Jmol script that loads the backbone (N, CA, C; Angstrom):
load data "model"
ATOM      1  N   MET A   1      -4.850   0.072   1.377  1.00  0.00           N
ATOM      2  CA  MET A   1      -5.385  -1.205   1.789  1.00  0.00           C
ATOM      3  C   MET A   1      -6.912  -1.180   1.731  1.00  0.00           C
ATOM      4  N   GLN A   2      -7.503  -0.034   2.077  1.00  0.00           N
ATOM      5  CA  GLN A   2      -8.965   0.050   2.048  1.00  0.00           C
ATOM      6  C   GLN A   2      -9.505  -0.158   0.639  1.00  0.00           C
ATOM      7  N   ASN A   3      -8.814   0.376  -0.355  1.00  0.00           N
ATOM      8  CA  ASN A   3      -9.252   0.180  -1.741  1.00  0.00           C
ATOM      9  C   ASN A   3      -9.163  -1.285  -2.141  1.00  0.00           C
ATOM     10  N   ALA A   4      -8.107  -1.961  -1.716  1.00  0.00           N
ATOM     11  CA  ALA A   4      -7.959  -3.386  -2.021  1.00  0.00           C
ATOM     12  C   ALA A   4      -9.064  -4.195  -1.359  1.00  0.00           C
ATOM     13  N   ILE A   5      -9.361  -3.885  -0.111  1.00  0.00           N
ATOM     14  CA  ILE A   5     -10.421  -4.602   0.593  1.00  0.00           C
ATOM     15  C   ILE A   5     -11.753  -4.396  -0.112  1.00  0.00           C
ATOM     16  N   LYS A   6     -12.041  -3.154  -0.500  1.00  0.00           N
ATOM     17  CA  LYS A   6     -13.301  -2.878  -1.187  1.00  0.00           C
ATOM     18  C   LYS A   6     -13.384  -3.656  -2.492  1.00  0.00           C
ATOM     19  N   GLU A   7     -12.297  -3.685  -3.239  1.00  0.00           N
ATOM     20  CA  GLU A   7     -12.295  -4.406  -4.510  1.00  0.00           C
ATOM     21  C   GLU A   7     -12.489  -5.909  -4.301  1.00  0.00           C
ATOM     22  N   ILE A   8     -11.876  -6.458  -3.271  1.00  0.00           N
ATOM     23  CA  ILE A   8     -12.045  -7.882  -2.976  1.00  0.00           C
ATOM     24  C   ILE A   8     -13.478  -8.171  -2.542  1.00  0.00           C
ATOM     25  N   VAL A   9     -14.042  -7.314  -1.708  1.00  0.00           N
ATOM     26  CA  VAL A   9     -15.442  -7.486  -1.290  1.00  0.00           C
ATOM     27  C   VAL A   9     -16.349  -7.437  -2.518  1.00  0.00           C
ATOM     28  N   ASP A  10     -16.051  -6.544  -3.451  1.00  0.00           N
ATOM     29  CA  ASP A  10     -16.853  -6.434  -4.669  1.00  0.00           C
ATOM     30  C   ASP A  10     -16.784  -7.700  -5.519  1.00  0.00           C
ATOM     31  N   LEU A  11     -15.703  -8.480  -5.380  1.00  0.00           N
ATOM     32  CA  LEU A  11     -15.612  -9.742  -6.109  1.00  0.00           C
ATOM     33  C   LEU A  11     -16.707 -10.713  -5.677  1.00  0.00           C
ATOM     34  N   TRP A  12     -17.166 -10.562  -4.446  1.00  0.00           N
ATOM     35  CA  TRP A  12     -18.238 -11.396  -3.912  1.00  0.00           C
ATOM     36  C   TRP A  12     -19.560 -10.627  -3.961  1.00  0.00           C
ATOM     37  N   SER A  13     -19.890 -10.078  -5.119  1.00  0.00           N
ATOM     38  CA  SER A  13     -21.082  -9.234  -5.224  1.00  0.00           C
ATOM     39  C   SER A  13     -22.377 -10.025  -5.149  1.00  0.00           C
ATOM     40  N   SER A  14     -22.312 -11.317  -5.387  1.00  0.00           N
ATOM     41  CA  SER A  14     -23.512 -12.136  -5.236  1.00  0.00           C
ATOM     42  C   SER A  14     -23.131 -13.435  -4.535  1.00  0.00           C
ATOM     43  N   PRO A  15     -24.118 -14.119  -3.929  1.00  0.00           N
ATOM     44  CA  PRO A  15     -23.816 -15.336  -3.160  1.00  0.00           C
ATOM     45  C   PRO A  15     -23.097 -16.426  -3.959  1.00  0.00           C
ATOM     46  N   GLY A  16     -23.293 -16.466  -5.271  1.00  0.00           N
ATOM     47  CA  GLY A  16     -22.657 -17.507  -6.078  1.00  0.00           C
ATOM     48  C   GLY A  16     -21.224 -17.205  -6.472  1.00  0.00           C
ATOM     49  N   ASP A  17     -20.775 -15.985  -6.240  1.00  0.00           N
ATOM     50  CA  ASP A  17     -19.409 -15.609  -6.627  1.00  0.00           C
ATOM     51  C   ASP A  17     -18.402 -16.268  -5.702  1.00  0.00           C
ATOM     52  N   ASP A  18     -17.333 -16.758  -6.281  1.00  0.00           N
ATOM     53  CA  ASP A  18     -16.271 -17.398  -5.514  1.00  0.00           C
ATOM     54  C   ASP A  18     -14.937 -17.132  -6.213  1.00  0.00           C
ATOM     55  N   PRO A  19     -14.371 -15.923  -6.022  1.00  0.00           N
ATOM     56  CA  PRO A  19     -13.112 -15.604  -6.720  1.00  0.00           C
ATOM     57  C   PRO A  19     -11.966 -16.484  -6.233  1.00  0.00           C
ATOM     58  N   SER A  20     -11.066 -16.769  -7.140  1.00  0.00           N
ATOM     59  CA  SER A  20      -9.925 -17.613  -6.806  1.00  0.00           C
ATOM     60  C   SER A  20      -8.909 -16.839  -5.972  1.00  0.00           C
ATOM     61  N   TYR A  21      -8.034 -17.599  -5.324  1.00  0.00           N
ATOM     62  CA  TYR A  21      -6.948 -16.970  -4.572  1.00  0.00           C
ATOM     63  C   TYR A  21      -6.058 -16.162  -5.507  1.00  0.00           C
ATOM     64  N   THR A  22      -5.914 -16.644  -6.741  1.00  0.00           N
ATOM     65  CA  THR A  22      -5.100 -15.939  -7.722  1.00  0.00           C
ATOM     66  C   THR A  22      -5.674 -14.563  -8.008  1.00  0.00           C
ATOM     67  N   LYS A  23      -6.979 -14.471  -8.173  1.00  0.00           N
ATOM     68  CA  LYS A  23      -7.633 -13.191  -8.442  1.00  0.00           C
ATOM     69  C   LYS A  23      -7.459 -12.244  -7.247  1.00  0.00           C
ATOM     70  N   ILE A  24      -7.636 -12.754  -6.043  1.00  0.00           N
ATOM     71  CA  ILE A  24      -7.464 -11.934  -4.837  1.00  0.00           C
ATOM     72  C   ILE A  24      -6.023 -11.445  -4.735  1.00  0.00           C
ATOM     73  N   LEU A  25      -5.073 -12.321  -5.017  1.00  0.00           N
ATOM     74  CA  LEU A  25      -3.659 -11.935  -4.974  1.00  0.00           C
ATOM     75  C   LEU A  25      -3.357 -10.866  -6.021  1.00  0.00           C
ATOM     76  N   GLU A  26      -3.957 -10.963  -7.199  1.00  0.00           N
ATOM     77  CA  GLU A  26      -3.783  -9.942  -8.233  1.00  0.00           C
ATOM     78  C   GLU A  26      -4.276  -8.583  -7.751  1.00  0.00           C
ATOM     79  N   VAL A  27      -5.423  -8.565  -7.082  1.00  0.00           N
ATOM     80  CA  VAL A  27      -5.978  -7.315  -6.554  1.00  0.00           C
ATOM     81  C   VAL A  27      -5.012  -6.713  -5.536  1.00  0.00           C
ATOM     82  N   LEU A  28      -4.517  -7.537  -4.626  1.00  0.00           N
ATOM     83  CA  LEU A  28      -3.603  -7.042  -3.591  1.00  0.00           C
ATOM     84  C   LEU A  28      -2.310  -6.501  -4.207  1.00  0.00           C
ATOM     85  N   LYS A  29      -1.742  -7.228  -5.144  1.00  0.00           N
ATOM     86  CA  LYS A  29      -0.507  -6.780  -5.784  1.00  0.00           C
ATOM     87  C   LYS A  29      -0.707  -5.473  -6.542  1.00  0.00           C
ATOM     88  N   LYS A  30      -1.880  -5.317  -7.140  1.00  0.00           N
ATOM     89  CA  LYS A  30      -2.177  -4.110  -7.911  1.00  0.00           C
ATOM     90  C   LYS A  30      -2.161  -2.871  -7.021  1.00  0.00           C
ATOM     91  N   HIS A  31      -2.498  -3.041  -5.743  1.00  0.00           N
ATOM     92  CA  HIS A  31      -2.593  -1.902  -4.828  1.00  0.00           C
ATOM     93  C   HIS A  31      -1.296  -1.611  -4.063  1.00  0.00           C
ATOM     94  N   ILE A  32      -0.268  -2.415  -4.238  1.00  0.00           N
ATOM     95  CA  ILE A  32       1.003  -2.193  -3.529  1.00  0.00           C
ATOM     96  C   ILE A  32       1.614  -0.826  -3.860  1.00  0.00           C
ATOM     97  N   PRO A  33       1.691  -0.407  -5.122  1.00  0.00           N
ATOM     98  CA  PRO A  33       2.288   0.917  -5.403  1.00  0.00           C
ATOM     99  C   PRO A  33       1.535   2.066  -4.726  1.00  0.00           C
ATOM    100  N   GLU A  34       0.214   1.972  -4.680  1.00  0.00           N
ATOM    101  CA  GLU A  34      -0.595   3.005  -4.029  1.00  0.00           C
ATOM    102  C   GLU A  34      -0.280   3.069  -2.531  1.00  0.00           C
ATOM    103  N   GLU A  35      -0.193   1.905  -1.913  1.00  0.00           N
ATOM    104  CA  GLU A  35       0.104   1.876  -0.483  1.00  0.00           C
ATOM    105  C   GLU A  35       1.530   2.357  -0.212  1.00  0.00           C
ATOM    106  N   LYS A  36       2.460   1.975  -1.075  1.00  0.00           N
ATOM    107  CA  LYS A  36       3.846   2.430  -0.924  1.00  0.00           C
ATOM    108  C   LYS A  36       3.898   3.949  -0.963  1.00  0.00           C
ATOM    109  N   GLN A  37       3.202   4.558  -1.913  1.00  0.00           N
ATOM    110  CA  GLN A  37       3.199   6.010  -2.035  1.00  0.00           C
ATOM    111  C   GLN A  37       2.607   6.668  -0.796  1.00  0.00           C
ATOM    112  N   GLN A  38       1.546   6.096  -0.254  1.00  0.00           N
ATOM    113  CA  GLN A  38       0.930   6.645   0.954  1.00  0.00           C
ATOM    114  C   GLN A  38       1.887   6.575   2.137  1.00  0.00           C
ATOM    115  N   ILE A  39       2.613   5.490   2.260  1.00  0.00           N
ATOM    116  CA  ILE A  39       3.579   5.333   3.350  1.00  0.00           C
ATOM    117  C   ILE A  39       4.711   6.347   3.187  1.00  0.00           C
ATOM    118  N   ILE A  40       5.198   6.515   1.973  1.00  0.00           N
ATOM    119  CA  ILE A  40       6.283   7.470   1.717  1.00  0.00           C
ATOM    120  C   ILE A  40       5.835   8.887   2.037  1.00  0.00           C
ATOM    121  N   GLU A  41       4.623   9.249   1.608  1.00  0.00           N
ATOM    122  CA  GLU A  41       4.113  10.596   1.892  1.00  0.00           C
ATOM    123  C   GLU A  41       3.927  10.817   3.391  1.00  0.00           C
ATOM    124  N   ALA A  42       3.440   9.831   4.094  1.00  0.00           N
ATOM    125  CA  ALA A  42       3.271   9.960   5.544  1.00  0.00           C
ATOM    126  C   ALA A  42       4.627  10.111   6.228  1.00  0.00           C
ATOM    127  N   TYR A  43       5.613   9.376   5.759  1.00  0.00           N
ATOM    128  CA  TYR A  43       6.964   9.482   6.307  1.00  0.00           C
ATOM    129  C   TYR A  43       7.497  10.901   6.122  1.00  0.00           C
ATOM    130  N   HIS A  44       7.331  11.426   4.911  1.00  0.00           N
ATOM    131  CA  HIS A  44       7.800  12.792   4.637  1.00  0.00           C
ATOM    132  C   HIS A  44       7.122  13.804   5.554  1.00  0.00           C
ATOM    133  N   LYS A  45       5.825  13.698   5.707  1.00  0.00           N
ATOM    134  CA  LYS A  45       5.092  14.652   6.541  1.00  0.00           C
ATOM    135  C   LYS A  45       5.550  14.581   7.989  1.00  0.00           C
ATOM    136  N   GLY A  46       5.718  13.392   8.516  1.00  0.00           N
ATOM    137  CA  GLY A  46       6.168  13.230   9.896  1.00  0.00           C
ATOM    138  C   GLY A  46       7.608  13.644  10.081  1.00  0.00           C
ATOM    139  N   TYR A  47       8.433  13.314   9.115  1.00  0.00           N
ATOM    140  CA  TYR A  47       9.858  13.601   9.214  1.00  0.00           C
ATOM    141  C   TYR A  47      10.130  15.097   9.163  1.00  0.00           C
ATOM    142  N   GLN A  48       9.354  15.828   8.398  1.00  0.00           N
ATOM    143  CA  GLN A  48       9.547  17.272   8.273  1.00  0.00           C
ATOM    144  C   GLN A  48       9.369  17.979   9.606  1.00  0.00           C
ATOM    145  N   HIS A  49       8.519  17.448  10.454  1.00  0.00           N
ATOM    146  CA  HIS A  49       8.262  18.079  11.745  1.00  0.00           C
ATOM    147  C   HIS A  49       9.414  17.883  12.729  1.00  0.00           C
ATOM    148  N   TYR A  50      10.204  16.840  12.542  1.00  0.00           N
ATOM    149  CA  TYR A  50      11.255  16.535  13.509  1.00  0.00           C
ATOM    150  C   TYR A  50      12.659  16.846  13.009  1.00  0.00           C
ATOM    151  N   LYS A  51      12.853  16.860  11.730  1.00  0.00           N
ATOM    152  CA  LYS A  51      14.182  17.100  11.175  1.00  0.00           C
ATOM    153  C   LYS A  51      14.020  17.856   9.863  1.00  0.00           C
ATOM    154  N   PRO A  52      14.171  19.175   9.880  1.00  0.00           N
ATOM    155  CA  PRO A  52      13.895  19.978   8.702  1.00  0.00           C
ATOM    156  C   PRO A  52      14.779  19.664   7.492  1.00  0.00           C
ATOM    157  N   CYS A  53      15.972  19.169   7.717  1.00  0.00           N
ATOM    158  CA  CYS A  53      16.843  18.825   6.595  1.00  0.00           C
ATOM    159  C   CYS A  53      16.812  17.322   6.396  1.00  0.00           C
ATOM    160  N   TYR A  54      16.212  16.882   5.319  1.00  0.00           N
ATOM    161  CA  TYR A  54      16.161  15.454   5.041  1.00  0.00           C
ATOM    162  C   TYR A  54      16.420  15.218   3.561  1.00  0.00           C
ATOM    163  N   ARG A  55      16.895  14.055   3.274  1.00  0.00           N
ATOM    164  CA  ARG A  55      17.128  13.668   1.888  1.00  0.00           C
ATOM    165  C   ARG A  55      15.822  13.154   1.304  1.00  0.00           C
ATOM    166  N   ILE A  56      15.597  13.395   0.033  1.00  0.00           N
ATOM    167  CA  ILE A  56      14.373  12.958  -0.629  1.00  0.00           C
ATOM    168  C   ILE A  56      14.266  11.432  -0.622  1.00  0.00           C
ATOM    169  N   ASN A  57      15.387  10.741  -0.600  1.00  0.00           N
ATOM    170  CA  ASN A  57      15.371   9.278  -0.626  1.00  0.00           C
ATOM    171  C   ASN A  57      15.153   8.655   0.740  1.00  0.00           C
ATOM    172  N   ASP A  58      15.148   9.445   1.805  1.00  0.00           N
ATOM    173  CA  ASP A  58      14.941   8.878   3.138  1.00  0.00           C
ATOM    174  C   ASP A  58      13.646   8.085   3.212  1.00  0.00           C
ATOM    175  N   ALA A  59      12.584   8.608   2.635  1.00  0.00           N
ATOM    176  CA  ALA A  59      11.289   7.925   2.695  1.00  0.00           C
ATOM    177  C   ALA A  59      11.336   6.616   1.919  1.00  0.00           C
ATOM    178  N   HIS A  60      11.967   6.616   0.770  1.00  0.00           N
ATOM    179  CA  HIS A  60      12.098   5.382  -0.013  1.00  0.00           C
ATOM    180  C   HIS A  60      12.965   4.370   0.731  1.00  0.00           C
ATOM    181  N   ASP A  61      14.039   4.839   1.339  1.00  0.00           N
ATOM    182  CA  ASP A  61      14.890   3.956   2.136  1.00  0.00           C
ATOM    183  C   ASP A  61      14.103   3.350   3.291  1.00  0.00           C
ATOM    184  N   TYR A  62      13.334   4.195   3.966  1.00  0.00           N
ATOM    185  CA  TYR A  62      12.508   3.711   5.077  1.00  0.00           C
ATOM    186  C   TYR A  62      11.556   2.619   4.592  1.00  0.00           C
ATOM    187  N   TYR A  63      10.846   2.868   3.487  1.00  0.00           N
ATOM    188  CA  TYR A  63       9.904   1.875   2.967  1.00  0.00           C
ATOM    189  C   TYR A  63      10.618   0.572   2.635  1.00  0.00           C
ATOM    190  N   ASN A  64      11.709   0.673   1.904  1.00  0.00           N
ATOM    191  CA  ASN A  64      12.425  -0.524   1.485  1.00  0.00           C
ATOM    192  C   ASN A  64      12.965  -1.309   2.670  1.00  0.00           C
ATOM    193  N   GLU A  65      13.506  -0.628   3.668  1.00  0.00           N
ATOM    194  CA  GLU A  65      14.045  -1.308   4.843  1.00  0.00           C
ATOM    195  C   GLU A  65      12.947  -1.922   5.699  1.00  0.00           C
ATOM    196  N   THR A  66      11.768  -1.305   5.725  1.00  0.00           N
ATOM    197  CA  THR A  66      10.698  -1.761   6.585  1.00  0.00           C
ATOM    198  C   THR A  66       9.800  -2.802   5.918  1.00  0.00           C
ATOM    199  N   PHE A  67       9.506  -2.628   4.631  1.00  0.00           N
ATOM    200  CA  PHE A  67       8.502  -3.469   3.990  1.00  0.00           C
ATOM    201  C   PHE A  67       9.028  -4.385   2.894  1.00  0.00           C
ATOM    202  N   GLU A  68      10.208  -4.156   2.381  1.00  0.00           N
ATOM    203  CA  GLU A  68      10.750  -4.981   1.296  1.00  0.00           C
ATOM    204  C   GLU A  68      11.701  -6.029   1.868  1.00  0.00           C
ATOM    205  N   GLN A  69      11.170  -6.939   2.641  1.00  0.00           N
ATOM    206  CA  GLN A  69      12.027  -7.949   3.274  1.00  0.00           C
ATOM    207  C   GLN A  69      11.787  -9.316   2.695  1.00  0.00           C
TER     208      GLN A  69
END
end "model"
wireframe off; spacefill off
backbone 0.3
color backbone group
């Protein structure tokens, strides 16, 4: 999310810049895979501490159930 915010802020690099909502939405959509991967990795790291035996798809299932609604 921080990368998306930085990129959107950069769209307004001068006072006359006025990016469209479409451009902002494109930036946000472009960063979804990066954020998904970060969430999956964090899930794996946390899950390993509490349950040593886990399925590799648990993190993907968690992401899909939590964020793909």
